[in-house]
MDTraj code that builds the backbone (N, CA, C; nanometers):
import mdtraj as md
import numpy as np

residues = "MET SER GLY SER ASP LEU VAL THR GLY THR LEU ASP VAL VAL ILE LEU CYS THR LEU ALA ASP GLY PRO LEU HIS GLY TYR ALA ILE GLY ARG ALA ILE LYS GLN SER SER SER ASP VAL LEU SER VAL GLY GLU GLY VAL LEU TYR PRO ALA LEU HIS ARG LEU GLU ARG LYS LYS PHE LEU ALA ALA GLN TRP GLY LEU THR PRO THR GLY ARG GLU ALA LYS PHE TYR ARG VAL THR LYS LYS GLY LYS LYS GLU LEU THR THR MET ALA ALA GLN TRP THR SER ARG SER ARG ALA VAL LEU ARG ILE LEU SER THR GLU THR GLU GLN".split()
xyz = np.array([
    [0.0787, -0.1102, 0.0138],
    [0.0059, -0.0033, 0.0157],
    [0.0817, 0.1157, 0.0381],
    [0.0755, 0.2107, -0.1025],
    [0.1361, 0.3104, -0.1176],
    [0.0938, 0.4580, -0.0492],
    [0.1791, 0.5340, 0.0181],
    [0.1211, 0.6810, 0.0965],
    [0.0268, 0.7214, 0.0345],
    [-0.0055, 0.7248, -0.0725],
    [-0.1430, 0.8071, -0.1501],
    [-0.2400, 0.7353, -0.1298],
    [-0.2255, 0.6079, -0.0981],
    [-0.3582, 0.5233, -0.0551],
    [-0.4033, 0.5052, 0.0922],
    [-0.3163, 0.5614, 0.1595],
    [-0.3578, 0.6045, 0.3071],
    [-0.4365, 0.7179, 0.3053],
    [-0.5185, 0.6732, 0.4070],
    [-0.6438, 0.8173, 0.4420],
    [-0.5574, 0.9025, 0.5323],
    [-0.5494, 1.0188, 0.5285],
    [-0.5080, 1.1386, 0.5731],
    [-0.4643, 1.1289, 0.7761],
    [-0.5948, 1.0755, 0.8145],
    [-0.6037, 1.0758, 0.9421],
    [-0.4879, 0.9183, 0.9837],
    [-0.4870, 0.8286, 0.9035],
    [-0.4408, 0.7066, 0.9121],
    [-0.2925, 0.7670, 0.8880],
    [-0.2720, 0.8184, 0.8270],
    [-0.0958, 0.8558, 0.8062],
    [-0.0580, 0.9395, 0.9115],
    [-0.1498, 1.0474, 0.9655],
    [-0.1144, 1.1220, 1.0889],
    [-0.0607, 1.0376, 1.2107],
    [-0.1758, 0.9431, 1.2107],
    [-0.1439, 0.8251, 1.3342],
    [-0.0195, 0.7624, 1.3248],
    [-0.0237, 0.7158, 1.2132],
    [0.1425, 0.6074, 1.1810],
    [0.2511, 0.6681, 1.2179],
    [0.2299, 0.8069, 1.1414],
    [0.3644, 0.9241, 1.1594],
    [0.3844, 0.9538, 1.3654],
    [0.2951, 0.9905, 1.4077],
    [0.3258, 0.9974, 1.5353],
    [0.3415, 0.8916, 1.6114],
    [0.2601, 0.7806, 1.5614],
    [0.3151, 0.6454, 1.6425],
    [0.4840, 0.6355, 1.6264],
    [0.5272, 0.6345, 1.5272],
    [0.6793, 0.6138, 1.4724],
    [0.7365, 0.6798, 1.5332],
    [0.6961, 0.8242, 1.5624],
    [0.7723, 0.9230, 1.6468],
    [0.8014, 0.9319, 1.7904],
    [0.6759, 0.8218, 1.8280],
    [0.6643, 0.8153, 1.9818],
    [0.7848, 0.7598, 2.0487],
    [0.8659, 0.6854, 1.9964],
    [0.9990, 0.6474, 2.0692],
    [1.0863, 0.7436, 2.0446],
    [1.0720, 0.8433, 1.9991],
    [1.2278, 0.9708, 1.9581],
    [1.2228, 1.0327, 1.8475],
    [1.3055, 1.1450, 1.8168],
    [1.2844, 1.1757, 1.7268],
    [1.3932, 1.1260, 1.5802],
    [1.2983, 1.1365, 1.4705],
    [1.3850, 1.0960, 1.3446],
    [1.3509, 1.2295, 1.2508],
    [1.4368, 1.1975, 1.1298],
    [1.4488, 1.2875, 1.0218],
    [1.3485, 1.1883, 0.9270],
    [1.3063, 1.3222, 0.8539],
    [1.1953, 1.2464, 0.7334],
    [1.2272, 1.0994, 0.6876],
    [1.3502, 1.1135, 0.6347],
    [1.3534, 0.9782, 0.5520],
    [1.3705, 0.8584, 0.6305],
    [1.4306, 0.8920, 0.7741],
    [1.4177, 0.7658, 0.8697],
    [1.2374, 0.7194, 0.9049],
    [1.1791, 0.8288, 0.9230],
    [1.0416, 0.8201, 0.9596],
    [0.9759, 0.7143, 0.8207],
    [1.0331, 0.7589, 0.6962],
    [0.9639, 0.6566, 0.6125],
    [1.0144, 0.5166, 0.6171],
    [1.1429, 0.5080, 0.6221],
    [1.2150, 0.3717, 0.6448],
    [1.1463, 0.2896, 0.7563],
    [1.0964, 0.3583, 0.8985],
    [1.0868, 0.3220, 0.9810],
    [0.9527, 0.2710, 0.9760],
    [0.8629, 0.3132, 0.8910],
    [0.7369, 0.3077, 0.8648],
    [0.7049, 0.1927, 0.7856],
    [0.8147, 0.1595, 0.6926],
    [0.7898, 0.0437, 0.5918],
    [0.8504, -0.0767, 0.6864],
    [0.9528, -0.0691, 0.7386],
    [1.0243, -0.1809, 0.8358],
    [0.8888, -0.2239, 0.9161],
    [0.8447, -0.1408, 1.0260],
    [0.7290, -0.1438, 1.0895],
    [0.6317, -0.2066, 1.0474],
    [0.5836, -0.2368, 0.9198],
    [0.4676, -0.2607, 0.8441],
    [0.4816, -0.3929, 0.7802],
    [0.6209, -0.4301, 0.7935],
    [0.6742, -0.5427, 0.6977],
    [0.6721, -0.5128, 0.5806],
    [0.6951, -0.4175, 0.5087],
    [0.7000, -0.3716, 0.3828],
    [0.5550, -0.3444, 0.3246],
    [0.4775, -0.3249, 0.4107],
    [0.3305, -0.3233, 0.3358],
    [0.2864, -0.1772, 0.3011],
    [0.3362, -0.0959, 0.4002],
    [0.3303, 0.0582, 0.3783],
    [0.4584, 0.1017, 0.3189],
    [0.4181, 0.1923, 0.2425],
    [0.5464, 0.2933, 0.1647],
    [0.5083, 0.4235, 0.1492],
    [0.5610, 0.5061, 0.2202],
    [0.5689, 0.6340, 0.2272],
    [0.5956, 0.7039, 0.1740],
    [0.5866, 0.7604, 0.0267],
    [0.6659, 0.8657, -0.0313],
    [0.7189, 0.9958, 0.0028],
    [0.7733, 1.0615, -0.0573],
    [0.8212, 1.1949, -0.0020],
    [0.7071, 1.2818, -0.0086],
    [0.6571, 1.2778, -0.1313],
    [0.5625, 1.3411, -0.2160],
    [0.4073, 1.3819, -0.0870],
    [0.4249, 1.2360, -0.0174],
    [0.2928, 1.2223, 0.1069],
    [0.3567, 1.2461, 0.2368],
    [0.4768, 1.2378, 0.2567],
    [0.5205, 1.2447, 0.3958],
    [0.5437, 1.3401, 0.4286],
    [0.6453, 1.4209, 0.3387],
    [0.6705, 1.5705, 0.3827],
    [0.5529, 1.6685, 0.4245],
    [0.4552, 1.6648, 0.3058],
    [0.3170, 1.7500, 0.3436],
    [0.2407, 1.7081, 0.4724],
    [0.2549, 1.6074, 0.5291],
    [0.2165, 1.5456, 0.6224],
    [0.2830, 1.5752, 0.7812],
    [0.4136, 1.5652, 0.7532],
    [0.5116, 1.6301, 0.8460],
    [0.4823, 1.7555, 0.8590],
    [0.5000, 1.8514, 0.7416],
    [0.4588, 1.9889, 0.7797],
    [0.3141, 2.0557, 0.8490],
    [0.2086, 1.9551, 0.7981],
    [0.0708, 1.9748, 0.8399],
    [0.0786, 1.9241, 1.0037],
    [0.1488, 1.8267, 1.0734],
    [0.1298, 1.7906, 1.1934],
    [0.2138, 1.8825, 1.2591],
    [0.3414, 1.9713, 1.2104],
    [0.4135, 2.0605, 1.2390],
    [0.2860, 2.1865, 1.3055],
    [0.2235, 2.2301, 1.1812],
    [0.1655, 2.3636, 1.1943],
    [0.0292, 2.3446, 1.2789],
    [0.0120, 2.2058, 1.3137],
    [-0.1292, 2.1595, 1.4127],
    [-0.0327, 2.1855, 1.5558],
    [0.0949, 2.1576, 1.5465],
    [0.1728, 2.1672, 1.6913],
    [0.1877, 2.0194, 1.7617],
    [0.1489, 1.9458, 1.6764],
    [0.1708, 1.7602, 1.7131],
    [0.2781, 1.7636, 1.6825],
    [0.3652, 1.8010, 1.6353],
    [0.5323, 1.7838, 1.5769],
    [0.6244, 1.9022, 1.6028],
    [0.7103, 1.9055, 1.6925],
    [0.8037, 2.0188, 1.6502],
    [0.9586, 1.9483, 1.5715],
    [1.0202, 2.0418, 1.5324],
    [1.1279, 2.0153, 1.4369],
    [1.2447, 2.1038, 1.4906],
    [1.3512, 2.0487, 1.4680],
    [1.4696, 2.1131, 1.4777],
    [1.5870, 2.0412, 1.3993],
    [1.6939, 2.0951, 1.3387],
    [1.7864, 2.0659, 1.2390],
    [1.8880, 1.9830, 1.3081],
    [1.9462, 1.8846, 1.2537],
    [2.0562, 1.8307, 1.3393],
    [2.1199, 1.7133, 1.2434],
    [2.2348, 1.6441, 1.2583],
    [2.2955, 1.5742, 1.1684],
    [2.2703, 1.4514, 1.1976],
    [2.2520, 1.3937, 1.0857],
    [2.2088, 1.2367, 1.0606],
    [2.3437, 1.1606, 1.0900],
    [2.3412, 1.0312, 1.1271],
    [2.4576, 0.9710, 1.1432],
    [2.5404, 0.9546, 1.0317],
    [2.5077, 0.9711, 0.9093],
    [2.6330, 0.9873, 0.8234],
    [2.6546, 1.1256, 0.7899],
    [2.6428, 1.2176, 0.8839],
    [2.6821, 1.3827, 0.8835],
    [2.5946, 1.4720, 0.7867],
    [2.4930, 1.4053, 0.7169],
    [2.4384, 1.4898, 0.6707],
    [2.3283, 1.5885, 0.7592],
    [2.2795, 1.7239, 0.7272],
    [2.1781, 1.8029, 0.8060],
    [2.0646, 1.7953, 0.7682],
    [1.9855, 1.7527, 0.8639],
    [1.8508, 1.6978, 0.8083],
    [1.7665, 1.7344, 0.9478],
    [1.5994, 1.7666, 0.9073],
    [1.5232, 1.8080, 1.0049],
    [1.5010, 1.6957, 1.0862],
    [1.4914, 1.6922, 1.2137],
    [1.4365, 1.6205, 1.3033],
    [1.3228, 1.6205, 1.3751],
    [1.1988, 1.5483, 1.3485],
    [1.0851, 1.6015, 1.4055],
    [1.0706, 1.5047, 1.5442],
    [0.9830, 1.5536, 1.6681],
    [0.9472, 1.5010, 1.7450],
    [0.8263, 1.4935, 1.8048],
    [0.7366, 1.4368, 1.8710],
    [0.6075, 1.4182, 1.9024],
    [0.5681, 1.5219, 2.0183],
    [0.5137, 1.5920, 2.0262],
    [0.5052, 1.7202, 2.0993],
    [0.3916, 1.6359, 2.2277],
    [0.3987, 1.7467, 2.3357],
    [0.2936, 1.7000, 2.4490],
    [0.1322, 1.7132, 2.3988],
    [0.0923, 1.8154, 2.3109],
    [-0.0062, 1.8114, 2.2488],
    [-0.0467, 1.6809, 2.1426],
    [0.0704, 1.6453, 2.0544],
    [0.0908, 1.5531, 1.9783],
    [0.0746, 1.4121, 2.0655],
    [0.1036, 1.3857, 2.1617],
    [0.0973, 1.2653, 2.2510],
    [-0.0360, 1.2498, 2.2700],
    [-0.1004, 1.3571, 2.3257],
    [-0.2548, 1.3791, 2.3560],
    [-0.3177, 1.3195, 2.2482],
    [-0.2908, 1.3745, 2.1640],
    [-0.3479, 1.3408, 2.0055],
    [-0.3597, 1.2317, 1.9616],
    [-0.2625, 1.1520, 1.9706],
    [-0.1862, 1.0181, 1.9398],
    [-0.2655, 0.9441, 2.0194],
    [-0.2974, 0.9379, 2.1509],
    [-0.3862, 0.8548, 2.2422],
    [-0.5394, 0.8774, 2.1910],
    [-0.5766, 0.9976, 2.1526],
    [-0.7160, 0.9781, 2.1119],
    [-0.7146, 0.9229, 1.9737],
    [-0.6126, 0.9584, 1.8796],
    [-0.6050, 0.9027, 1.7292],
    [-0.6140, 0.7531, 1.7577],
    [-0.5284, 0.6795, 1.8115],
    [-0.5073, 0.5611, 1.8200],
    [-0.5986, 0.4936, 1.8905],
    [-0.7088, 0.5504, 2.0011],
    [-0.8049, 0.4728, 2.0277],
    [-0.9346, 0.4752, 1.9221],
    [-0.9643, 0.5959, 1.8407],
    [-1.0509, 0.5736, 1.7418],
    [-1.0070, 0.4804, 1.6344],
    [-0.8854, 0.4858, 1.5629],
    [-0.8231, 0.3990, 1.5002],
    [-0.8636, 0.2649, 1.5125],
    [-0.8124, 0.2259, 1.6649],
    [-0.8766, 0.0918, 1.7057],
    [-1.0174, 0.0470, 1.6812],
    [-1.0640, 0.0971, 1.7257],
    [-1.2196, 0.1139, 1.7170],
    [-1.2646, 0.0726, 1.5779],
    [-1.2377, 0.1713, 1.5431],
    [-1.2950, 0.1570, 1.3823],
    [-1.2301, 0.0503, 1.3028],
    [-1.1182, 0.0069, 1.3151],
    [-1.0208, -0.1009, 1.2739],
    [-1.1078, -0.2517, 1.3041],
    [-1.1337, -0.2519, 1.4326],
    [-1.2150, -0.3740, 1.4546],
    [-1.3653, -0.3858, 1.4128],
    [-1.4016, -0.3050, 1.4067],
    [-1.5517, -0.2807, 1.3432],
    [-1.5249, -0.3378, 1.2070],
    [-1.4633, -0.2561, 1.1115],
    [-1.4078, -0.3405, 1.0120],
    [-1.3643, -0.4768, 0.9971],
    [-1.2904, -0.5143, 1.0925],
    [-1.2373, -0.6794, 1.0693],
    [-1.3950, -0.7326, 1.1012],
    [-1.5065, -0.6926, 1.2024],
    [-1.6031, -0.7493, 1.2288],
    [-1.6951, -0.7579, 1.1101],
    [-1.7015, -0.6766, 1.0104],
    [-1.7625, -0.6621, 0.9204],
    [-1.7060, -0.7637, 0.8240],
    [-1.5516, -0.7569, 0.7853],
    [-1.5056, -0.8830, 0.6832],
    [-1.5259, -1.0058, 0.7584],
    [-1.5084, -1.0303, 0.8701],
    [-1.5253, -1.1817, 0.9166],
    [-1.6623, -1.2036, 0.8921],
    [-1.7882, -1.1196, 0.9187],
    [-1.9348, -1.1685, 0.8851],
    [-1.9034, -1.1813, 0.7164],
    [-1.8651, -1.1385, 0.6332],
    [-1.8580, -1.1335, 0.4747],
    [-1.7989, -1.2755, 0.4728],
    [-1.6867, -1.3152, 0.5305],
    [-1.6350, -1.4361, 0.4785],
    [-1.6916, -1.5754, 0.5482],
    [-1.7794, -1.5044, 0.6440],
    [-1.8495, -1.6548, 0.6944],
    [-1.9748, -1.6815, 0.6096],
    [-2.0293, -1.5880, 0.5375],
    [-2.1194, -1.6178, 0.4379],
    [-2.1203, -1.7291, 0.3319],
])
top = md.Topology()
chain = top.add_chain()
for i, resn in enumerate(residues, 1):
    res = top.add_residue(resn, chain, resSeq=i)
    for name in ("N", "CA", "C"):
        top.add_atom(name, md.element.get_by_symbol(name[0]), res)
traj = md.Trajectory(xyz[None], top)
């Protein structure tokens, strides 16, 4: 599933969850999403960076320039207090909705 297939709210919760353990730069965020989803989700730069900027404008993320392990300068994103609160809310909503969809799918496969 590509980034363009991800609904905005889903992408937001995935990004916030990915950054919950600590700051990462954009490329590393995309790589972490791909790895943690066992290569099911792939978020391209054209989708990822606008989402990061949107979350930054909403004050769910804060960013700071720093050096990558390879010595390249990059913008590192971290979840703010407001972002952690939003992640809790979004994760609960997403979990509830995904369980509902799974119930519907299991009903369909039983017929």
